[in-house]
Structure formats: structure tokens, C-alpha cells
Backbone bond lengths (Angstrom), bond angles and torsions (degrees), N, CA, C in turn:
res aa  C-N    CA-C-N  psi(-1)  N-CA   C-N-CA  omega(-1)  CA-C   N-CA-C  phi
1 X - - - 1.414 - - 1.457 112.95 -
2 X 1.283 123.88 -37.15 1.505 125.97 178.03 1.500 107.44 -58.42
3 X 1.319 120.21 -54.17 1.483 121.16 -176.47 1.556 112.44 -55.89
4 X 1.337 112.16 -43.25 1.512 116.30 -179.24 1.646 107.37 -65.05
5 X 1.270 119.53 -40.04 1.426 121.58 176.78 1.553 112.37 -61.36
6 X 1.317 116.42 -39.49 1.426 121.40 -176.80 1.600 108.44 -70.44
7 X 1.306 115.59 -38.05 1.466 123.40 178.74 1.555 109.01 -59.97
8 X 1.289 113.87 -49.22 1.479 124.75 -176.69 1.583 107.17 -64.91
9 X 1.363 112.88 -50.95 1.468 116.99 -177.95 1.534 114.63 -61.86
10 X 1.299 113.52 -38.23 1.489 117.30 -176.62 1.497 117.35 -93.16
11 X 1.400 118.38 -25.18 1.400 117.32 -173.38 1.609 115.75 -128.24
12 X 1.322 116.97 0.18 1.449 116.84 179.50 1.475 111.38 -78.51
13 X 1.347 116.82 147.85 1.475 121.28 177.58 1.550 110.37 -93.84
14 X 1.393 113.77 -6.61 1.402 116.86 -177.66 1.579 107.36 -86.76
15 X 1.293 119.23 117.31 1.474 122.38 -175.92 1.490 110.88 -70.10
16 X 1.191 124.66 -29.84 1.489 127.41 178.28 1.525 107.73 -68.72
17 X 1.352 117.57 -49.76 1.392 123.15 176.57 1.512 112.71 -54.10
18 X 1.443 111.47 -51.75 1.408 117.82 -176.38 1.515 111.12 -60.61
19 X 1.353 124.02 -38.98 1.389 129.50 -179.99 1.540 106.76 -64.28
20 X 1.321 115.08 -48.96 1.576 119.26 -175.60 1.560 105.71 -60.10
21 X 1.344 117.48 -49.17 1.398 122.46 -177.35 1.573 111.63 -59.09
22 X 1.339 115.68 -45.55 1.392 124.72 177.87 1.625 107.55 -55.01
23 X 1.316 116.83 -48.50 1.508 120.36 178.98 1.407 115.01 -63.61
24 X 1.353 115.07 -40.62 1.503 119.17 175.64 1.495 116.39 -63.88
25 X 1.392 113.46 -43.36 1.507 117.68 169.97 1.508 115.67 -49.70
26 X 1.343 111.67 -48.23 1.412 118.28 -175.77 1.622 108.81 -66.60
27 X 1.311 116.06 -46.14 1.386 122.23 -173.23 1.634 111.19 -71.93
28 X 1.296 111.75 -43.91 1.526 114.74 -176.89 1.587 114.40 -82.63
29 X 1.357 114.22 -32.83 1.425 117.68 -170.28 1.537 112.99 -123.95
30 X 1.359 116.54 3.68 1.448 119.55 -176.58 1.640 111.21 51.14
31 X 1.232 110.66 46.31 1.506 116.53 -168.66 1.531 106.50 -133.17
32 X 1.345 115.06 136.26 1.431 120.12 170.12 1.512 110.92 -127.47
33 X 1.315 117.59 129.52 1.444 120.34 -175.65 1.567 103.79 -131.58
34 X 1.416 111.63 117.59 1.451 115.35 -176.52 1.537 104.49 -145.85
35 X 1.348 116.85 94.29 1.431 122.88 -178.75 1.459 113.69 -112.60
36 X 1.362 121.53 146.68 1.362 123.83 174.09 1.597 108.34 -67.00
37 X 1.298 112.69 -44.98 1.425 118.37 175.75 1.542 109.10 -140.37
38 X 1.304 117.33 135.76 1.469 121.90 177.75 1.523 108.53 -145.53
39 X 1.342 111.08 133.23 1.534 112.09 -179.98 1.543 111.21 -81.14
40 X 1.297 115.58 153.47 1.468 119.99 -173.72 1.562 110.23 -71.96
41 X 1.240 119.26 -13.71 1.496 124.17 -178.00 1.578 112.26 -81.40
42 X 1.292 114.92 -14.73 1.558 118.65 -177.18 1.460 106.69 -59.40
43 X 1.418 111.61 139.24 1.478 120.95 -178.17 1.521 108.93 -114.58
44 X 1.281 113.84 140.19 1.505 117.09 175.83 1.564 109.95 -119.12
45 X 1.409 114.95 109.04 1.445 116.05 -174.23 1.534 109.63 -76.55
46 X 1.233 114.77 147.99 1.589 122.68 178.24 1.494 109.28 57.25
47 X 1.422 116.75 36.05 1.443 122.29 174.65 1.533 112.55 60.92
48 X 1.337 113.30 24.82 1.518 120.11 179.74 1.543 114.47 50.73
49 X 1.330 113.31 30.88 1.508 120.59 -178.89 1.547 108.31 -51.07
50 X 1.313 112.73 131.05 1.499 117.17 177.19 1.556 119.37 73.68
51 X 1.357 113.81 7.55 1.462 119.13 -175.71 1.587 110.25 -86.34
52 X 1.279 111.05 143.67 1.463 119.57 160.04 1.471 110.24 -123.86
53 X 1.367 111.56 112.89 1.550 116.48 -173.23 1.535 109.19 -118.03
54 X 1.252 118.07 95.91 1.418 122.46 168.72 1.441 113.27 -115.75
55 X 1.350 117.08 103.94 1.464 122.77 -169.54 1.603 109.62 -131.47
56 X 1.290 110.53 157.74 1.364 118.86 174.90 1.496 110.84 -71.62
57 X 1.357 115.94 -44.80 1.445 125.56 -173.98 1.549 111.12 -157.79
58 X 1.300 120.27 130.69 1.460 126.23 165.78 1.398 107.68 -119.52
59 X 1.417 113.78 121.70 1.517 117.47 -174.90 1.515 109.99 -93.51
60 X 1.327 112.93 -171.20 1.495 123.62 -166.95 1.562 107.96 -64.79
61 X 1.340 107.84 138.45 1.520 118.07 166.64 1.504 111.54 72.33
62 X 1.341 118.72 13.03 1.445 115.64 172.49 1.532 115.11 -69.07
63 X 1.269 118.30 148.98 1.399 121.10 -178.78 1.613 109.34 -125.70
64 X 1.339 118.24 124.91 1.447 119.24 -179.01 1.481 107.50 -122.53
65 X 1.372 112.32 130.45 1.416 119.06 179.80 1.556 111.68 -94.17
66 X 1.341 116.21 -176.88 1.554 121.08 -172.10 1.536 110.37 -70.92
67 X 1.280 114.63 152.38 1.485 125.43 174.75 1.429 112.48 67.85
68 X 1.298 122.43 26.79 1.457 126.66 -179.08 1.459 109.39 -90.98
69 X 1.348 117.51 138.01 1.440 120.16 171.87 1.514 110.16 -118.84
70 X 1.337 114.02 124.59 1.482 121.60 172.10 1.498 106.70 -120.79
71 X 1.232 115.03 120.99 1.537 118.40 -178.02 1.460 116.17 -172.08
72 X 1.257 118.91 -160.01 1.439 126.30 -172.95 1.527 113.28 -84.03
73 X 1.236 114.92 161.22 1.527 122.72 177.03 1.502 109.51 -141.82
74 X 1.293 118.24 42.28 1.490 123.09 -167.81 1.538 105.55 -88.73
75 X 1.380 108.77 160.49 1.527 115.38 177.07 1.428 107.02 -141.71
76 X 1.317 116.78 155.47 1.447 121.61 -179.14 1.512 108.77 -106.32
77 X 1.352 117.30 125.81 1.427 124.52 -176.91 1.502 107.44 -89.27
78 X 1.273 119.93 108.56 1.492 123.67 -175.97 1.446 112.56 -69.34
79 X 1.437 117.88 -27.91 1.467 119.05 179.28 1.519 114.10 -66.91
80 X 1.338 120.52 -36.68 1.435 120.86 -179.71 1.618 109.49 -115.74
81 X 1.226 118.61 8.71 1.448 123.29 -179.89 1.523 114.68 51.47
82 X 1.314 113.66 45.79 1.443 120.40 -177.15 1.557 112.64 -129.27
83 X 1.344 118.64 145.03 1.309 120.54 169.03 1.420 119.54 -77.54
84 X 1.249 125.05 135.05 1.470 127.84 177.64 1.409 117.37 -111.50
85 X 1.320 122.17 161.03 1.525 124.09 176.71 1.498 109.95 55.83
86 X 1.213 116.93 43.08 1.534 123.05 -178.15 1.497 112.90 -77.61
87 X 1.196 120.99 134.20 1.438 124.03 176.74 1.555 113.28 126.19
88 X 1.342 115.01 166.78 1.483 117.03 179.00 1.570 106.38 -125.26
89 X 1.374 112.32 166.71 1.509 116.65 -174.48 1.454 118.54 -64.34
90 X 1.337 110.91 155.54 1.493 121.29 163.04 1.504 109.50 -106.14
91 X 1.298 120.04 127.99 1.422 126.22 -177.62 1.560 102.19 -109.09
92 X 1.285 118.13 116.82 1.464 124.87 -177.28 1.498 115.01 -77.73
93 X 1.214 121.45 175.86 1.462 133.28 -177.86 1.551 107.03 -49.67
94 X 1.340 116.75 137.36 1.464 124.07 163.71 1.593 110.08 62.71
95 X 1.309 121.14 24.73 1.439 122.53 177.18 1.547 108.70 -87.09
96 X 1.274 116.45 141.55 1.468 124.15 175.58 1.445 106.67 -117.39
97 X 1.381 114.30 130.99 1.456 124.09 179.40 1.519 107.05 -117.89
98 X 1.322 114.47 108.35 1.492 119.23 -176.37 1.453 117.15 -80.31
99 X 1.272 121.02 169.41 1.393 133.01 -173.50 1.588 110.04 -41.70
100 X 1.326 112.72 135.31 1.462 120.00 178.08 1.504 123.63 57.91
101 X 1.308 112.75 7.87 1.581 114.20 175.84 1.485 113.89 -72.16
102 X 1.350 112.00 153.11 1.439 122.06 179.81 1.521 110.19 -123.24
103 X 1.314 115.86 119.83 1.413 122.46 -174.08 1.669 102.31 -123.96
104 X 1.390 112.55 114.46 1.492 114.88 -163.13 1.566 107.85 -138.30
105 X 1.417 111.22 135.31 1.369 119.38 170.47 1.555 114.39 102.80
106 X 1.327 118.10 178.21 1.441 120.43 179.71 1.523 108.92 -79.84
107 X 1.374 117.07 74.28 1.439 123.15 178.90 1.528 113.22 -121.81
108 X 1.276 116.87 169.84 1.469 121.82 173.88 1.493 109.06 -124.99
109 X 1.385 112.09 131.35 1.469 119.81 170.07 1.479 107.75 -100.91
110 X 1.325 115.75 113.95 1.432 123.43 -174.86 1.435 117.39 -62.36
111 X 1.248 117.47 156.07 1.571 127.85 -177.70 1.562 110.26 -45.56
112 X 1.382 116.83 144.46 1.390 121.98 171.90 1.549 116.85 63.20
113 X 1.311 114.44 13.70 1.520 116.77 -177.79 1.558 109.43 -90.54
114 X 1.346 111.46 161.10 1.475 117.42 179.44 1.584 105.08 -126.47
115 X 1.231 115.50 122.08 1.512 121.69 173.08 1.536 104.90 -91.61
116 X 1.310 113.56 116.13 1.482 119.54 -173.47 1.598 108.86 -71.67
117 X 1.345 113.92 161.68 1.454 121.55 177.60 1.497 110.74 -53.23
118 X 1.311 119.38 130.34 1.338 122.76 172.14 1.617 115.01 78.66
119 X 1.310 117.10 1.32 1.475 121.89 178.96 1.480 108.80 -68.63
120 X 1.365 115.17 146.10 1.509 119.86 167.57 1.496 111.59 -117.28
121 X 1.320 116.66 124.25 1.426 123.89 -172.36 1.450 112.75 -119.63
122 X 1.339 122.23 116.97 1.478 125.21 176.45 1.509 112.30 -126.73
123 X 1.375 116.39 17.56 1.512 120.33 -179.19 1.495 102.98 -138.06
124 X 1.382 112.69 155.91 1.391 122.33 173.11 1.684 112.26 -55.74
125 X 1.211 114.58 139.11 1.546 123.84 178.75 1.480 112.11 -117.57
126 X 1.317 119.91 124.14 1.351 119.34 -178.15 1.598 113.02 -68.86
127 X 1.346 116.55 167.94 1.384 119.27 -178.48 1.513 111.99 -66.06
128 X 1.311 118.52 159.21 1.508 124.03 178.84 1.514 114.19 55.76
129 X 1.385 116.68 44.08 1.440 121.56 -178.95 1.518 109.59 -116.44
130 X 1.327 114.48 158.71 1.409 121.86 168.22 1.555 103.75 -113.60
131 X 1.316 117.30 121.37 1.429 123.94 -178.57 1.549 108.58 -101.65
132 X 1.329 114.15 127.57 1.515 122.44 176.55 1.472 112.62 -137.52
133 X 1.273 113.60 169.33 1.532 118.17 178.69 1.528 110.60 55.09
134 X 1.322 110.72 -143.78 1.476 116.45 177.27 1.535 108.20 -105.38
135 X 1.308 117.80 110.20 1.477 126.48 175.98 1.618 113.49 53.35
136 X 1.378 114.94 30.25 1.372 116.52 169.47 1.480 112.89 -105.88
137 X 1.351 117.87 144.14 1.409 119.39 178.28 1.602 108.77 -149.27
138 X 1.364 108.40 158.74 1.502 115.44 172.49 1.493 108.27 -140.16
139 X 1.318 119.26 169.38 1.389 122.90 -179.69 1.500 111.32 -65.90
140 X 1.347 115.40 139.66 1.501 117.61 177.87 1.530 110.18 -86.48
141 X 1.333 111.94 137.38 1.407 120.15 179.57 1.608 107.99 -68.82
142 X 1.302 118.39 116.66 1.421 122.40 -175.42 1.552 110.96 -66.66
143 X 1.286 122.68 -13.95 1.447 124.77 -177.31 1.577 109.50 -87.73
144 X 1.377 117.22 -0.80 1.535 116.21 177.63 1.535 108.99 -133.11
145 X 1.308 110.24 150.02 1.505 121.93 165.36 1.558 104.25 -101.92
146 X 1.295 116.22 131.25 1.449 122.03 -179.09 1.501 109.13 -107.07
147 X 1.360 117.54 133.59 1.475 125.12 176.34 1.393 112.70 75.46
148 X 1.367 122.19 -50.56 1.423 123.16 -172.79 1.616 113.22 -139.46
149 X 1.246 113.81 138.52 1.410 120.76 172.95 1.541 106.93 -144.60
150 X 1.315 125.84 139.08 1.465 126.85 -177.73 1.567 110.06 -54.76
151 X 1.362 114.74 -27.17 1.422 116.78 177.25 1.534 112.04 -98.43
152 X 1.390 112.23 71.47 1.397 119.54 -169.52 1.560 115.96 -69.79
153 X 1.262 117.88 151.32 1.506 125.24 -174.48 1.551 106.95 -61.41
154 X 1.322 118.53 148.06 1.500 126.46 172.34 1.565 106.99 -69.02
155 X 1.287 114.73 128.22 1.478 116.90 178.55 1.501 114.19 -54.38
156 X 1.419 118.83 -33.03 1.486 121.20 -179.79 1.539 108.15 -58.90
157 X 1.260 118.34 -40.09 1.470 124.14 -177.94 1.582 112.20 -62.14
158 X 1.370 114.89 -38.99 1.454 122.04 173.51 1.607 109.13 -63.62
159 X 1.337 114.62 -47.53 1.424 115.59 -178.92 1.572 111.30 -65.53
160 X 1.243 115.35 -36.29 1.522 116.05 177.46 1.635 110.75 -66.61
161 X 1.327 115.71 -38.38 1.472 117.24 173.77 1.547 113.66 -65.01
162 X 1.368 115.68 -35.61 1.400 116.95 174.84 1.565 117.45 -63.32
163 X 1.348 111.94 -38.66 1.407 119.51 -179.39 1.566 108.68 -66.46
164 X 1.408 116.67 -36.84 1.407 119.26 176.32 1.544 112.27 -62.42
165 X 1.305 112.06 -43.36 1.431 120.29 -178.35 1.605 111.96 -66.29
166 X 1.277 114.81 -33.63 1.437 120.72 174.17 1.512 111.64 -66.26
167 X 1.267 118.45 -42.63 1.353 126.69 -178.45 1.613 107.68 -66.15
168 X 1.304 120.00 -45.63 1.444 125.58 172.80 1.546 112.43 -53.17
169 X 1.338 110.22 -44.73 1.468 119.54 -175.24 1.562 109.10 -64.58
170 X 1.353 112.45 -46.60 1.455 122.81 -179.56 1.611 106.27 -57.06
171 X 1.377 117.17 -50.56 1.348 121.66 -177.64 1.585 112.07 -60.54
172 X 1.284 116.69 -41.46 1.416 119.76 -175.23 1.536 109.95 -77.70
173 X 1.325 119.83 -13.75 1.427 120.65 -176.44 1.472 115.50 -115.98
174 X 1.348 115.03 15.80 1.501 118.43 170.50 1.435 112.32 -60.04
175 X 1.355 116.51 135.41 1.402 121.11 177.05 1.571 114.19 -129.92
């Protein structure tokens, strides 16, 4: 249902259907998606729960996780009665935006970059970067995919790793 609502919200020419799908996305998933341009291949993990996505453009194969905010960072200059920093981000091809990240303002996130969980980004980021903290980035290691890969891990393997971690925790905290 989520994917169908996104398709209608982002690509339908019917204004009534668009408005209905927008309202359902907000009600059912606490999610707003309003992009000037968005590619049909964009993926929203966990049904984009808690996301506000207002972007100039989101390119091919971008992946956006839950509680992400993409939007404006404008300010009003009282001295000259003008808005400054007007516009919303462009998310280039193959960008992954992890849980809780904030990408704000008229900026460009370069191709193949990863915006880490909780990162705050208000400046352009070059291609092939990992963004973390507040406007910090480093080169991405080309030998690794971070956060997402189309060949995702089997959930049982994660559960098994969690049990091992719990056992380690119990051993280290015996009193």
C-alpha cells in the first residue's frame, strides 16, 4: 500500500488522487513527500515513517530511511526584507540517507554518498563521501556499501549476532 501511495503522490496527474494519497501517507505513515522531481527508483526504507521529504530533486536509486528530514533552511533578512538561502536539496544518484538525518537548504549531496544516521547537512557534499556529525565528511571506502545494499542481510543472521552480543554482555557484567 505504501509504495502505491508514493507513486500516486509523486507521479499522478490527478490532483484529487494526489491530495488523497498525500493525506493517507501522513495519516498512516507520518510521512510527507513533496519533491519538484523524484525518480521512480527511489526507495523508502521502513515506509518512510516519520519522514518529511521536501526536495528539489531526488535522483535514481537513492534510499531514504525513517525519520529523515529533507527540506529548506531559509532565513528572512529583516534589513533588506529578502529571503535568503532559498531552495531545497538535490540528492544525487545512489545516495543513502540513514535514520534521523537532516539534509537542509539549497545544497547538493553528491553521487554514491552516504549520509550517516543523525547527521545534519547544510552544505554541498562531494560525490563518494560519508557525511557524519554536522557538515563533516570523509571519502567513502569504495570496497564497502554502508547501511544498504540490494543484497540485504538475512534477518536471522542479525538475530544470531544479537544473541552473541547479549551473551558477551552477560559475561562481562557478571557480579
